C-alpha positions as CSV (number, residue, x, y, z in Angstrom):
1,X,25.3,30.3,-25.2
2,X,23.7,27.7,-22.8
3,X,20.3,28.6,-21.4
4,X,20.0,29.9,-17.8
5,X,19.8,27.2,-15.1
6,X,16.8,27.6,-12.7
7,X,15.6,25.6,-9.8
8,X,12.4,23.7,-8.9
9,X,11.7,22.5,-5.4
10,X,10.5,18.9,-4.6
11,X,10.4,17.3,-1.2
12,X,12.7,20.0,0.1
13,X,15.3,19.4,-2.6
14,X,16.4,21.9,-5.3
15,X,16.3,20.5,-8.8
16,X,18.3,22.3,-11.5
17,X,16.5,22.6,-14.8
18,X,16.7,24.5,-18.1
19,X,13.9,25.5,-20.5
20,X,14.8,26.5,-24.0
21,X,13.3,26.8,-27.5
22,X,9.9,28.1,-28.6
23,X,8.3,25.1,-30.3
24,X,4.6,24.5,-29.8
25,X,5.3,21.2,-28.1
26,X,6.8,20.9,-24.6
27,X,9.3,18.1,-24.5
28,X,10.8,17.1,-21.1
29,X,14.0,15.0,-21.1
30,X,14.1,12.6,-18.1
31,X,17.8,12.0,-17.6
32,X,19.6,8.8,-16.6
33,X,21.4,8.7,-13.3
34,X,24.3,10.4,-15.1
35,X,23.6,14.0,-15.9
36,X,24.8,17.5,-15.7
37,X,22.7,20.0,-17.7
38,X,25.4,22.6,-17.9
39,X,28.2,20.3,-19.0
40,X,25.9,18.7,-21.5
41,X,26.3,21.8,-23.7
42,X,30.0,21.2,-23.8
43,X,29.6,17.6,-25.1
44,X,29.6,17.7,-28.9
45,X,27.0,14.9,-29.4
46,X,24.7,15.8,-26.5
47,X,24.6,19.5,-27.4
48,X,23.9,18.7,-31.1
49,X,21.0,16.4,-30.1
50,X,19.6,19.2,-27.8
51,X,19.8,21.7,-30.7
52,X,18.0,19.3,-33.0
53,X,15.1,18.9,-30.6
54,X,14.8,22.7,-30.3
55,X,13.8,22.9,-33.9
56,X,10.3,21.7,-33.1
57,X,9.9,21.8,-29.3
58,X,10.3,23.8,-26.2
59,X,12.8,21.5,-24.4
60,X,12.9,21.1,-20.6
61,X,15.7,19.1,-19.1
62,X,16.9,18.7,-15.6
63,X,19.3,17.0,-13.2
64,X,17.9,14.3,-10.9
65,X,18.6,14.6,-7.2
66,X,22.2,13.7,-6.5
67,X,23.3,14.6,-10.0
68,X,24.9,17.6,-11.6
69,X,23.6,21.0,-10.5
70,X,20.8,19.5,-8.3
71,X,21.0,19.0,-4.5
72,X,22.9,16.0,-3.2
73,X,20.9,13.2,-1.5
74,X,21.5,11.6,1.9
75,X,19.7,8.3,1.2
76,X,17.7,6.4,-1.4
77,X,15.1,8.3,-3.4
78,X,12.1,6.3,-4.3
79,X,10.7,6.1,-7.9
80,X,7.5,7.9,-6.8
81,X,9.5,10.7,-5.2
82,X,11.2,11.1,-8.5
83,X,7.8,11.2,-10.2
84,X,7.1,14.1,-7.9
85,X,10.4,15.7,-9.1
86,X,9.3,15.5,-12.7
87,X,6.0,17.2,-11.8
88,X,7.8,19.9,-9.9
89,X,10.1,20.6,-12.8
90,X,7.2,20.8,-15.2
91,X,5.3,23.1,-12.9
92,X,8.3,25.4,-12.4
93,X,8.7,25.6,-16.2
94,X,5.0,26.4,-16.6
95,X,4.2,23.3,-18.6
96,X,0.8,21.7,-18.1
97,X,1.2,18.9,-20.7
98,X,4.4,17.6,-22.3
99,X,5.9,14.9,-24.3
100,X,8.4,12.8,-22.3
101,X,11.7,11.5,-23.7
102,X,13.9,9.1,-21.7
103,X,16.4,6.3,-22.3
104,X,18.0,3.3,-20.6
105,X,17.1,3.0,-16.9
106,X,15.5,6.5,-16.9
107,X,12.7,5.0,-19.0
108,X,11.4,3.3,-15.9
109,X,10.8,6.7,-14.3
110,X,9.2,8.1,-17.5
111,X,6.9,5.1,-17.8
112,X,5.7,5.4,-14.2
113,X,5.1,9.1,-14.7
114,X,3.2,8.6,-17.9
115,X,1.0,5.9,-16.3
116,X,0.3,7.8,-13.1
117,X,-0.4,11.1,-14.7
118,X,-1.9,10.5,-18.1
119,X,-3.4,14.0,-18.1
120,X,0.2,15.5,-18.1
121,X,1.8,13.4,-20.9
122,X,0.8,13.9,-24.5
123,X,3.3,11.3,-25.8
124,X,6.2,9.1,-24.7
125,X,9.5,8.5,-26.5
126,X,11.7,5.8,-25.1
127,X,15.3,5.2,-26.4
128,X,16.6,1.7,-25.6
129,X,14.4,1.5,-22.6
130,X,15.1,-1.0,-19.7
131,X,12.0,-1.8,-17.7
132,X,13.9,-4.2,-15.5
133,X,17.7,-4.3,-15.0
134,X,18.3,-7.7,-13.4
135,X,17.6,-11.2,-14.8
136,X,14.5,-13.0,-13.6
137,X,11.8,-15.4,-14.7
138,X,10.6,-14.4,-18.2
139,X,13.5,-11.9,-18.4
140,X,16.5,-14.0,-18.9
141,X,18.5,-11.7,-21.1
142,X,19.2,-9.1,-18.4
143,X,22.4,-9.1,-16.3
144,X,22.7,-11.4,-13.3
145,X,23.4,-10.0,-9.9
146,X,27.0,-11.2,-10.2
147,X,27.4,-9.3,-13.5
148,X,25.8,-6.3,-12.0
149,X,28.2,-6.3,-9.0
150,X,31.2,-6.7,-11.4
151,X,30.0,-3.8,-13.5
152,X,29.5,-1.6,-10.5
153,X,33.1,-2.4,-9.3
154,X,34.5,-1.5,-12.8
155,X,32.5,1.8,-12.9
156,X,33.8,2.8,-9.5
157,X,37.4,1.9,-10.2
158,X,37.5,3.7,-13.5
159,X,35.0,6.5,-12.8
160,X,35.7,9.6,-15.0
161,X,38.7,8.0,-16.8
162,X,39.2,8.6,-20.4
163,X,40.1,4.9,-20.8
164,X,38.8,1.8,-22.5
165,X,38.5,0.3,-19.0
166,X,35.7,2.8,-18.2
167,X,32.5,0.8,-19.0
168,X,30.3,3.8,-19.5
169,X,32.5,5.4,-22.1
170,X,30.9,2.9,-24.5
171,X,28.1,5.5,-24.5
172,X,30.3,8.0,-26.2
173,X,31.2,6.0,-29.3
174,X,34.7,5.8,-30.9
175,X,35.4,9.5,-31.4
176,X,38.2,10.6,-29.1
177,X,36.8,14.1,-28.6
178,X,33.4,12.7,-27.7
179,X,35.0,10.1,-25.3
180,X,37.1,12.8,-23.5
181,X,34.0,15.0,-23.2
182,X,32.0,12.0,-21.8
183,X,34.7,11.3,-19.2
184,X,34.5,14.9,-18.0
185,X,30.7,14.8,-18.1
186,X,30.8,11.7,-15.9
187,X,33.1,13.3,-13.3
188,X,30.9,16.4,-13.0
189,X,27.7,14.4,-12.9
190,X,28.4,12.7,-9.5
191,X,31.1,11.0,-7.6
192,X,31.8,7.3,-8.0
193,X,30.4,6.3,-4.6
194,X,27.1,8.0,-5.3
195,X,27.0,6.5,-8.7
196,X,27.5,3.0,-7.3
197,X,24.7,3.5,-4.8
198,X,22.3,4.6,-7.5
199,X,23.3,1.7,-9.7
200,X,22.6,-0.8,-6.9
201,X,19.3,0.8,-6.2
202,X,18.3,0.9,-9.9
203,X,19.0,-2.8,-10.2
204,X,15.9,-3.5,-8.1
205,X,13.6,-1.5,-10.4
206,X,10.9,-3.4,-12.3
207,X,8.1,-1.4,-14.1
208,X,7.0,-4.2,-16.4
209,X,3.7,-4.4,-14.7
210,X,3.0,-0.8,-15.5
211,X,3.5,-1.1,-19.3
212,X,-0.1,-2.1,-20.2
213,X,-1.4,1.0,-18.3
214,X,0.3,3.5,-20.7
215,X,-2.4,5.4,-22.6
216,X,-0.5,8.0,-24.6
217,X,1.1,7.5,-28.1
218,X,4.5,5.8,-27.5
219,X,7.6,5.5,-29.7
220,X,10.2,3.0,-28.8
221,X,13.5,3.4,-30.6
222,X,17.0,2.0,-30.6
223,X,20.1,1.7,-32.8
224,X,19.8,-1.6,-34.8
225,X,23.3,-2.8,-33.8
226,X,23.7,-1.0,-30.5
227,X,26.6,-2.5,-28.5
228,X,25.6,-1.3,-25.1
229,X,22.1,-2.9,-24.7
230,X,20.3,-6.1,-25.5
231,X,17.6,-5.4,-28.0
232,X,15.1,-7.6,-26.1
233,X,14.7,-4.8,-23.5
234,X,13.3,-2.5,-26.1
235,X,11.2,-5.2,-27.8
236,X,9.7,-6.2,-24.5
237,X,8.6,-2.6,-23.8
238,X,7.2,-2.1,-27.4
239,X,5.3,-5.3,-27.2
240,X,3.6,-4.6,-23.8
241,X,2.6,-0.9,-24.3
242,X,-0.7,-0.8,-26.2
243,X,-0.2,0.5,-29.7
244,X,3.5,1.4,-29.2
245,X,5.5,2.1,-32.4
246,X,8.9,0.3,-32.6
247,X,11.7,1.8,-34.7
248,X,15.3,0.7,-35.3
249,X,17.8,3.2,-36.6
250,X,21.1,2.4,-38.2
251,X,24.2,2.4,-36.1
252,X,25.6,0.9,-33.0
253,X,25.7,3.7,-30.4
254,X,23.0,5.4,-28.2
255,X,20.4,7.4,-30.1
256,X,21.8,10.7,-29.0
257,X,25.4,9.9,-30.1
258,X,26.5,10.8,-33.6
259,X,24.5,12.6,-36.2
260,X,21.3,13.8,-34.5
261,X,19.4,14.3,-37.7
262,X,17.9,10.9,-38.2
263,X,16.7,10.3,-34.6
264,X,15.6,13.9,-34.4
265,X,13.6,13.6,-37.6
266,X,12.0,10.4,-36.3
267,X,11.1,12.0,-32.9
268,X,9.8,15.2,-34.6
269,X,7.6,13.3,-37.0
270,X,6.1,11.2,-34.3
271,X,5.4,14.1,-31.9
272,X,4.1,16.6,-34.3
273,X,1.8,14.0,-35.8
274,X,0.7,12.4,-32.6
275,X,-2.5,13.7,-31.1
276,X,-2.9,14.2,-27.3
277,X,-4.8,11.4,-25.6
278,X,-8.5,11.9,-24.9
279,X,-9.5,12.7,-21.3
280,X,-8.9,9.4,-19.6
281,X,-11.2,7.4,-17.5
282,X,-8.4,5.1,-16.4
283,X,-5.4,5.8,-14.2
284,X,-2.5,3.9,-12.7
285,X,-2.9,4.0,-8.9
286,X,-2.1,2.1,-5.7
287,X,-5.2,0.8,-4.1
288,X,-5.4,0.3,-0.3
289,X,-8.1,-1.8,1.3
290,X,-8.3,-1.9,5.1
291,X,-10.5,-4.1,7.3
292,X,-11.1,-4.1,11.1
293,X,-10.3,-7.6,12.4
294,X,-13.1,-9.2,14.4
295,X,-15.4,-6.3,14.0
296,X,-18.6,-8.2,14.8
297,X,-17.2,-9.7,18.0
298,X,-15.8,-6.3,19.0
299,X,-19.1,-4.5,18.4
300,X,-20.9,-7.1,20.6
301,X,-18.3,-6.7,23.3
302,X,-18.4,-2.9,23.6
303,X,-22.0,-2.2,22.7
304,X,-23.7,-0.2,20.0
305,X,-22.9,3.3,21.3
306,X,-19.2,2.6,21.9
307,X,-18.9,0.8,18.6
308,X,-20.4,3.7,16.7
309,X,-17.9,6.1,18.4
310,X,-15.0,3.8,17.5
311,X,-16.0,3.6,13.9
312,X,-16.3,7.4,13.8
313,X,-12.8,7.8,15.2
314,X,-11.5,5.1,12.8
315,X,-13.0,7.0,9.8
316,X,-11.4,10.2,11.0
317,X,-8.0,8.6,11.3
318,X,-8.3,7.1,7.8
319,X,-9.1,10.5,6.2
320,X,-6.4,12.2,8.1
321,X,-3.6,9.7,7.3
322,X,-4.7,9.4,3.6
323,X,-4.9,13.2,3.1
324,X,-1.5,13.6,4.7
325,X,0.0,11.3,2.0
326,X,-1.8,12.9,-0.9
327,X,-4.2,10.1,-1.4
328,X,-7.9,10.0,-1.7
329,X,-10.5,8.1,0.4
330,X,-12.8,6.6,-2.1
331,X,-15.2,5.3,0.5
332,X,-15.5,3.9,4.0
333,X,-17.0,0.4,4.3
334,X,-18.4,0.2,7.7
335,X,-15.5,-1.7,9.2
336,X,-12.9,-0.7,6.7
337,X,-11.9,1.7,3.9
338,X,-10.9,1.9,0.3
339,X,-8.3,4.6,-0.7
340,X,-6.2,5.3,-3.7
341,X,-2.8,6.9,-4.1
342,X,-0.6,8.1,-7.0
343,X,2.5,6.5,-5.4
344,X,2.9,3.1,-3.9
345,X,5.4,4.1,-1.2
346,X,2.9,6.7,0.2
347,X,0.2,4.0,0.2
348,X,2.3,1.5,2.1
349,X,3.4,4.2,4.6
350,X,-0.2,5.1,5.1
351,X,-1.3,1.5,5.7
352,X,1.4,1.1,8.3
353,X,0.4,4.4,10.0
354,X,-3.2,3.3,10.1
355,X,-2.3,0.0,11.6
356,X,-0.5,1.8,14.5
357,X,-3.3,4.4,14.9
358,X,-6.1,1.8,15.1
359,X,-4.1,0.0,17.8
360,X,-4.2,3.1,19.9
361,X,-8.0,3.2,19.9
362,X,-8.3,-0.4,20.8
363,X,-8.9,-1.9,17.3
364,X,-6.9,-4.2,15.0
365,X,-6.8,-4.0,11.3
366,X,-5.4,-5.7,8.2
367,X,-4.6,-4.2,4.9
368,X,-4.0,-5.2,1.3
369,X,-2.4,-3.1,-1.5
370,X,-1.9,-3.4,-5.2
371,X,-0.7,-1.1,-7.9
372,X,-2.6,-1.3,-11.2
373,X,-4.9,0.4,-13.6
374,X,-8.2,1.7,-12.1
375,X,-11.4,2.7,-13.8
376,X,-12.7,6.1,-12.7
377,X,-16.4,5.6,-12.1
378,X,-19.4,8.0,-11.3
379,X,-19.6,9.6,-7.9
380,X,-15.8,9.4,-7.5
381,X,-15.9,5.6,-7.1
382,X,-13.2,3.3,-8.7
383,X,-13.3,-0.1,-10.1
384,X,-11.3,-2.6,-12.2
385,X,-9.1,-5.6,-11.6
386,X,-6.6,-3.6,-9.5
387,X,-9.3,-2.9,-6.9
388,X,-10.4,-6.5,-6.9
389,X,-6.8,-7.7,-6.4
390,X,-6.2,-5.3,-3.5
391,X,-9.4,-6.5,-1.8
392,X,-8.4,-10.2,-2.2
393,X,-4.9,-9.5,-0.8
394,X,-6.5,-7.8,2.3
395,X,-8.5,-10.9,3.0
396,X,-5.3,-12.9,3.1
397,X,-3.6,-10.5,5.6
398,X,-3.4,-11.5,9.2
399,X,-4.2,-9.4,12.2
400,X,-2.2,-6.1,12.2
401,X,-0.6,-7.2,8.9
402,X,-0.1,-5.1,5.8
403,X,0.2,-7.2,2.7
404,X,1.2,-6.0,-0.7
405,X,1.4,-7.5,-4.2
406,X,4.7,-8.1,-6.0
407,X,3.9,-5.1,-8.2
408,X,4.0,-2.8,-5.2
409,X,7.3,-4.3,-4.1
410,X,8.8,-3.7,-7.6
411,X,7.9,0.0,-7.5
412,X,8.9,0.9,-4.0
413,X,12.7,0.6,-4.2
414,X,14.3,2.8,-1.6
415,X,11.1,3.2,0.5
416,X,11.3,3.8,4.3
417,X,10.1,0.3,5.1
418,X,10.9,-3.4,4.4
419,X,8.8,-5.8,2.4
420,X,9.3,-9.4,3.4
421,X,8.4,-12.2,1.0
422,X,5.3,-14.2,2.1
423,X,5.2,-16.7,-0.8
424,X,2.7,-17.0,-3.7
425,X,-1.0,-17.2,-3.4
426,X,-4.0,-17.7,-5.6
427,X,-6.5,-14.9,-5.5
428,X,-10.1,-15.7,-5.9
429,X,-11.3,-14.6,-9.3
430,X,-7.8,-13.6,-10.5
431,X,-5.7,-15.7,-12.8
432,X,-2.2,-17.0,-11.8
433,X,-0.3,-17.1,-8.6
434,X,0.6,-13.8,-7.0
435,X,3.7,-12.9,-5.0
436,X,2.8,-11.4,-1.6
437,X,5.0,-9.3,0.7
438,X,4.5,-8.1,4.3
439,X,5.4,-4.5,5.1
440,X,7.2,-3.4,8.2
C-alpha cells in the first residue's frame, strides 16, 4: 500500500510529499520536471527502485510545483524558489539533515541546494546529471537550441502516448508494461503545455559554476551505454565536484529502470559508508556590494549634519530591504554596504529595490553581484574570491546601475527581472574575462 501523501507549504504553494521507511539515513529524492508521487507506485520499475531504497533509508519524495499532486503554477519558478521548496519538504518531514538523490535536469536543483545549504546535506547522489542543457563554449556536446525546440515540439505532439514517437518513453526501456505505465505516469504528471514551458525554462539552466562549491561526499553514476544522455554531462560533473566518485553501471537505460539491486547496492554502500561533512566555514552565497555614487561631492553639497542623516537613512533602508529578502547585512561601508543572500534572485531583487529607495532620499547608487563560495570569517564577516569579484563588478557599474556576473545570470532563470548582456570585462586581480549583465 503506498504511503500517505502529505503537504508542505512554500511561497504559498502546497507541495505533495511522502515519507516512508525507517532507515537511519534520511534520503530525499529531488524529482525531474516529470513526477507524480502516487502514480510512481503503480509503475513497476519506479516502485521497485523506491522499495530498494527503503531497505537502508527513510525516503522522502515529493512533486515539484506544477507536477503531480502539488499545486499548479501560474508562471516561471526560479531555481532558488525550488531550493526553498526542498527546504520546506524536509522541514515538514522533520528532517534536519539528508542525503540528496537526483537525476538528469533535476541534478541542477540538487547541486544548488547542496552548495547553498551544506549543513543540511550529508551526501549527494547524482544519476546522469545535466548541469547545463544547451550547447555553449566548452560544452559542445549538449543539444543546440534548434534541437531543443524540435524535442519540445515532439514531446508536446506525442505527450502521454504509448508510442515510439513519444521521446520520453525512452526513459521506460523496451518492456511494454513499463512503457505503458510511463505513458500514464506522464499524462498524470502534468499537461503537455506545462511540460513544454518547463522544458524551455530548464534549457536556460547552468549550474556549472556551482560545482566546485560542493563540500559533501558525492557519487555520480550512470549506465555505461545509456541511450538517452551523452556521458560527457556526467563526466563533467564528476570532474568538477571536489572528490566526487564516478561509477558506471552496466545497461543502457536510466539508473532507476530495470533491476534496482545493482544501483541500490551502489547507493547504499556509498551512503552508509559516507561520513557527514564537518561543520563548514564555506558556503555558496550571492554577494551584493552597493556604493553611493559621488558621495564626497554630495557630502560637501549638503553639509555634515545632513550627510550624516542621509547615511543613517541609507543604512536603515539597506537593513530593511535585505532582511525582507532573507539576506544578511555583513557590514555597512560608510557610503555603501556588503550583504549576502542564499539565493541570487533575492539578491538582484534587493539591489533593484535599494536603487529605487535611495533615489527617493536624493541619493544615487550602483551595485555589483556575484554568486560563489564565501569564507565565513570571525565577527560574522565574509571573505574569498566571490566577495572580491562582486566588489570589482560594483566598481564597473554606472550610476543607478545594477551589474551582475554571468554566474548570477545562469542561476536566475525565471526571475522577475531582465538581465541584459553588457559584454565581457577584465576584473582587477581576477583571472579571465567576465560576462556582465545589467538588471532591470
